[in-house]
C-alpha positions as CSV (number, residue, x, y, z in Angstrom):
1,X,12.0,-2.3,16.7
2,X,10.9,-4.7,14.0
3,X,7.5,-5.4,12.5
4,X,6.5,-9.1,12.5
5,X,4.2,-10.2,9.6
6,X,3.1,-13.7,10.0
7,X,-0.1,-13.9,7.9
8,X,-0.6,-12.3,4.5
9,X,-3.9,-12.0,2.5
10,X,-3.9,-11.7,-1.3
11,X,-7.1,-10.6,-3.0
12,X,-7.5,-12.3,-6.4
13,X,-10.2,-11.6,-9.0
14,X,-9.4,-14.0,-11.9
15,X,-8.1,-11.2,-14.1
16,X,-4.6,-10.9,-15.6
17,X,-3.2,-9.0,-12.6
18,X,-3.5,-12.2,-10.5
19,X,-0.2,-13.6,-11.7
20,X,1.6,-10.4,-10.7
21,X,0.0,-10.6,-7.3
22,X,0.9,-14.3,-6.8
23,X,4.5,-13.7,-7.8
24,X,4.8,-10.6,-5.5
25,X,3.2,-12.5,-2.6
26,X,5.7,-15.2,-3.1
27,X,8.6,-12.7,-3.0
28,X,7.2,-10.7,0.0
29,X,6.4,-13.8,2.0
30,X,10.0,-14.9,1.8
31,X,11.3,-11.4,2.5
32,X,9.1,-11.1,5.6
33,X,9.6,-14.7,6.7
34,X,5.8,-15.1,6.8
35,X,4.1,-18.2,8.1
36,X,1.1,-18.4,5.8
37,X,-0.5,-16.7,2.8
38,X,-4.2,-16.8,2.2
39,X,-5.4,-16.3,-1.4
40,X,-9.0,-15.0,-1.4
41,X,-11.5,-14.8,-4.2
42,X,-15.0,-13.5,-3.9
43,X,-17.3,-14.9,-6.7
44,X,-20.2,-12.4,-6.3
45,X,-22.4,-15.1,-7.8
46,X,-25.5,-12.9,-7.5
47,X,-24.2,-10.7,-10.4
48,X,-24.4,-13.6,-12.8
49,X,-26.8,-16.1,-11.3
50,X,-30.0,-14.4,-12.7
51,X,-28.6,-14.2,-16.2
52,X,-27.2,-17.7,-16.3
53,X,-29.6,-19.5,-13.9
54,X,-30.0,-22.6,-16.2
55,X,-26.4,-22.9,-17.2
56,X,-25.2,-22.6,-13.5
57,X,-27.8,-25.0,-12.2
58,X,-25.7,-28.1,-12.2
59,X,-22.3,-26.5,-11.6
60,X,-20.3,-26.2,-8.4
61,X,-18.8,-22.8,-9.2
62,X,-16.9,-22.5,-5.9
63,X,-15.2,-25.8,-6.5
64,X,-14.4,-25.1,-10.2
65,X,-12.9,-21.7,-9.4
66,X,-11.1,-23.1,-6.4
67,X,-9.4,-25.8,-8.6
68,X,-8.4,-23.2,-11.2
69,X,-6.9,-20.9,-8.6
70,X,-5.0,-23.7,-6.9
71,X,-3.5,-24.7,-10.2
72,X,-2.6,-21.1,-11.0
73,X,-1.0,-20.5,-7.6
74,X,1.0,-23.8,-7.7
75,X,2.5,-22.6,-11.0
76,X,3.3,-19.0,-10.0
77,X,4.0,-19.2,-6.2
78,X,7.6,-20.1,-5.7
79,X,8.0,-19.6,-2.0
80,X,8.0,-22.5,0.5
81,X,5.6,-20.6,2.8
82,X,2.3,-22.5,3.4
83,X,-0.7,-21.2,1.5
84,X,-4.4,-21.7,1.2
85,X,-7.2,-20.7,-1.2
86,X,-10.4,-19.2,0.3
87,X,-13.4,-18.9,-2.0
88,X,-16.5,-16.9,-1.0
89,X,-19.7,-15.7,-2.3
90,X,-20.4,-12.4,-0.7
91,X,-22.2,-9.3,-2.1
92,X,-19.6,-7.0,-0.4
93,X,-15.9,-7.8,-1.2
94,X,-14.5,-5.1,1.2
95,X,-16.5,-6.5,4.1
96,X,-15.4,-10.1,3.3
97,X,-11.8,-9.1,3.2
98,X,-12.2,-7.2,6.4
99,X,-13.8,-10.3,8.0
100,X,-10.9,-12.5,6.9
101,X,-8.3,-10.0,8.1
102,X,-9.8,-10.2,11.5
103,X,-10.5,-13.9,11.6
104,X,-7.1,-15.0,10.4
105,X,-5.1,-12.3,12.2
106,X,-3.7,-10.9,8.9
107,X,-1.0,-8.3,9.2
108,X,-0.6,-7.5,5.4
109,X,-3.1,-7.5,2.6
110,X,-2.1,-7.4,-1.1
111,X,-4.5,-6.0,-3.7
112,X,-4.1,-5.2,-7.3
113,X,-4.0,-1.5,-8.4
114,X,-6.6,-1.4,-11.2
115,X,-7.6,2.2,-11.0
116,X,-7.0,2.6,-14.7
117,X,-10.2,0.4,-15.2
118,X,-12.7,2.2,-13.0
119,X,-15.0,0.0,-11.0
120,X,-13.0,-3.2,-11.3
121,X,-11.1,-5.2,-8.7
122,X,-11.5,-4.9,-5.0
123,X,-9.6,-1.7,-4.5
124,X,-11.5,1.2,-2.9
125,X,-11.1,3.9,-0.3
126,X,-13.6,2.0,1.8
127,X,-11.1,-0.9,2.1
128,X,-8.3,1.5,3.0
129,X,-10.4,2.8,5.9
130,X,-11.7,-0.5,7.1
131,X,-8.6,-2.7,7.3
132,X,-6.6,-2.7,10.5
133,X,-3.5,-4.2,8.8
134,X,-0.9,-3.0,6.3
135,X,-2.2,-2.6,2.8
136,X,0.0,-3.1,-0.3
137,X,-1.4,-2.2,-3.7
138,X,0.4,-3.8,-6.7
139,X,0.1,-2.5,-10.3
140,X,0.2,-5.0,-13.1
141,X,3.7,-6.1,-14.1
142,X,5.2,-4.5,-11.0
143,X,8.9,-5.3,-10.4
144,X,9.1,-8.2,-8.0
145,X,11.9,-6.7,-5.9
146,X,12.6,-4.1,-3.3
147,X,16.0,-2.5,-3.9
148,X,14.9,1.1,-3.4
149,X,12.2,2.2,-1.0
150,X,10.8,5.7,-0.5
151,X,8.9,6.6,2.7
152,X,6.7,9.6,2.6
153,X,6.7,11.4,6.0
154,X,5.0,14.4,7.6
155,X,6.9,14.0,10.9
156,X,3.8,12.7,12.7
157,X,3.6,9.8,15.2
158,X,1.7,7.7,12.6
159,X,4.6,8.2,10.2
160,X,7.0,6.9,12.8
161,X,5.2,3.5,12.5
162,X,6.1,3.5,8.8
163,X,9.8,3.9,9.6
164,X,9.7,0.8,11.7
165,X,8.2,-1.2,8.8
166,X,10.7,0.3,6.4
167,X,13.5,-0.7,8.8
168,X,12.2,-4.3,8.8
169,X,12.3,-4.4,5.0
170,X,15.7,-2.8,5.0
171,X,17.1,-5.4,7.4
172,X,15.5,-8.3,5.3
173,X,16.4,-7.1,1.8
174,X,19.3,-4.7,2.3
175,X,17.3,-2.1,0.3
176,X,18.2,1.6,0.1
177,X,15.6,3.6,2.1
178,X,15.0,7.4,1.6
179,X,12.5,9.5,3.5
180,X,10.8,12.3,1.7
181,X,8.8,15.2,3.0
182,X,6.9,17.4,0.6
183,X,5.9,20.8,1.9
184,X,3.6,23.4,0.4
185,X,4.0,27.1,1.3
186,X,0.5,28.4,2.3
187,X,0.4,31.0,-0.4
188,X,-3.2,32.0,0.6
189,X,-1.4,34.2,3.2
190,X,0.9,35.8,0.7
191,X,-1.2,38.9,0.1
192,X,-0.7,39.7,3.8
193,X,2.8,38.2,4.4
194,X,5.5,39.0,1.9
195,X,6.8,35.9,0.0
196,X,10.4,36.7,0.9
197,X,9.5,36.4,4.6
198,X,6.9,33.5,4.2
199,X,9.0,31.0,2.3
200,X,12.2,31.1,4.5
201,X,10.0,31.0,7.7
202,X,8.1,27.9,6.5
203,X,11.4,26.2,5.4
204,X,13.1,26.9,8.7
205,X,10.1,25.6,10.6
206,X,10.1,22.3,8.6
207,X,13.9,21.8,8.9
208,X,13.6,22.2,12.7
209,X,10.6,19.8,12.7
210,X,12.5,17.3,10.6
211,X,15.6,17.4,12.9
212,X,13.4,16.7,16.0
213,X,11.6,13.9,14.2
214,X,14.7,12.1,12.9
215,X,16.2,12.4,16.4
216,X,13.0,10.8,17.9
217,X,13.1,7.8,15.5
218,X,16.9,7.2,15.8
219,X,16.3,3.5,16.7
220,X,14.6,2.8,13.4
221,X,15.6,5.8,11.2
222,X,19.3,5.6,11.7
223,X,21.2,6.1,8.4
224,X,17.9,6.9,6.5
225,X,18.5,9.9,4.2
226,X,15.8,12.6,4.3
227,X,14.9,14.8,1.4
228,X,12.7,17.9,1.9
229,X,11.0,18.9,-1.3
230,X,9.1,22.1,-1.9
231,X,5.6,21.2,-3.4
232,X,5.5,23.9,-6.0
233,X,2.1,24.1,-7.7
234,X,1.0,20.4,-7.7
235,X,-0.4,18.4,-4.8
236,X,1.7,16.5,-2.2
237,X,0.5,13.1,-3.7
238,X,1.4,14.2,-7.2
239,X,4.8,15.4,-6.0
240,X,5.5,12.1,-4.2
241,X,4.5,10.1,-7.3
242,X,6.7,12.2,-9.6
243,X,9.7,12.0,-7.3
244,X,9.3,8.2,-7.0
245,X,9.0,7.8,-10.8
246,X,12.0,10.0,-11.4
247,X,14.2,8.2,-8.9
248,X,13.0,4.7,-9.9
249,X,11.8,3.6,-6.4
250,X,10.4,0.0,-6.2
251,X,7.9,0.9,-3.4
252,X,6.4,4.0,-1.9
253,X,5.5,3.7,1.8
254,X,3.1,6.1,3.5
255,X,1.2,6.1,6.8
256,X,-2.6,5.8,6.9
257,X,-2.9,9.0,8.8
258,X,-0.7,11.9,10.0
259,X,-0.5,15.6,10.8
260,X,-2.0,18.3,8.7
261,X,0.1,21.4,8.9
262,X,1.7,22.3,5.6
263,X,1.4,18.8,4.3
264,X,-0.8,15.9,5.2
265,X,-0.8,12.1,5.0
266,X,-4.3,11.7,6.4
267,X,-6.7,9.1,5.1
268,X,-9.0,11.1,3.0
269,X,-6.2,13.3,1.6
270,X,-2.7,12.3,0.5
271,X,-2.8,8.6,1.3
272,X,-6.2,8.2,-0.2
273,X,-5.3,10.3,-3.3
274,X,-2.3,8.0,-3.9
275,X,-4.4,4.9,-3.2
276,X,-6.8,5.9,-5.9
277,X,-4.1,6.8,-8.4
278,X,-3.0,4.5,-11.2
279,X,0.5,4.2,-9.8
280,X,3.5,2.7,-11.7
281,X,4.9,1.2,-8.5
282,X,3.6,-0.6,-5.4
283,X,2.1,1.6,-2.6
284,X,2.5,0.3,1.0
285,X,0.1,1.9,3.4
286,X,1.3,1.4,7.0
287,X,-1.3,0.9,9.7
C-alpha cells in the first residue's frame, strides 16, 4: 500500500525560514514524485493598512510580494515539478490554508516550525486540527534529506496509516525506518499494586500488543525495527524528542490521533505537544 501525494502546499511568511521551506519542498516534491507545489502567502494587510494608509495608497502590495516570492522560489526551488504562487489577504491564515487545501486537493502541507518565536508564523494547534491532509513542520536550517526516519506508534489503527506513509518514503528514498513506542507505567496505582508486579505486567501487555500490531501491518511494516522504550519520568513527547535527537533521525512521523492506554498520540496530547515544541528536526503528522 503506497500513499500518493500529488499536490503540496507550502506556507511562506517572508521570514528567513522561507528559504529552508522552499528547498525542502523541492526535495520532498521530487521524493514523492508530486505533480504540483503551491506556495501560499497571506499578507494580513489589515494589520499594517491603518498605520501606513498613505504610504500604501498607490501600491499594489499583492503584486509586489508576488514578484518577490516568484524570484525567491526561482532561485531556491531546484525541482522540475510545476509550481505556483498564491497571494491572499485574509484575516485568518489557518482558515485560508484550510480553504486552499480543500480547493486544490492538497495531500501534504509544509509549514515552518517557529515555536521559539511565540506568536509568529502560521503554525498553531488550530491548523493541526483543521487540515485533512498530512502536515510537515520544518525547523529553520533543517537537513534537506531523509536517511533516517522514526515513526512514533501506539499500536492504534490511526498509527497504521503512518506506517503506510513511512513505507512510501522508504521505497522512494531507501531510508532506514525505525518504529518507536514509548510507554509509561501508571504509577498512580503503585500504592495498591506492588511495583515488582505492576512493571512486568505492563511490559508483557505492551510486548503482546506490539506483536499483534506488527503482524497486522505486515504489508507495510515488514522489516521495520520496533523499539519499546520505558517513559521514565518525562512525557511521551519529551521521550520521543530525546530519542530522535540522540539517534540523529531526519524526520519524526506521528499520527494525528491514536489510542490512549499507557501512551497516547491523540491530537490534544502527544502529537499536539510535539507540534508546539521547538523541534530540531521535521515533524510529519499523518492524517
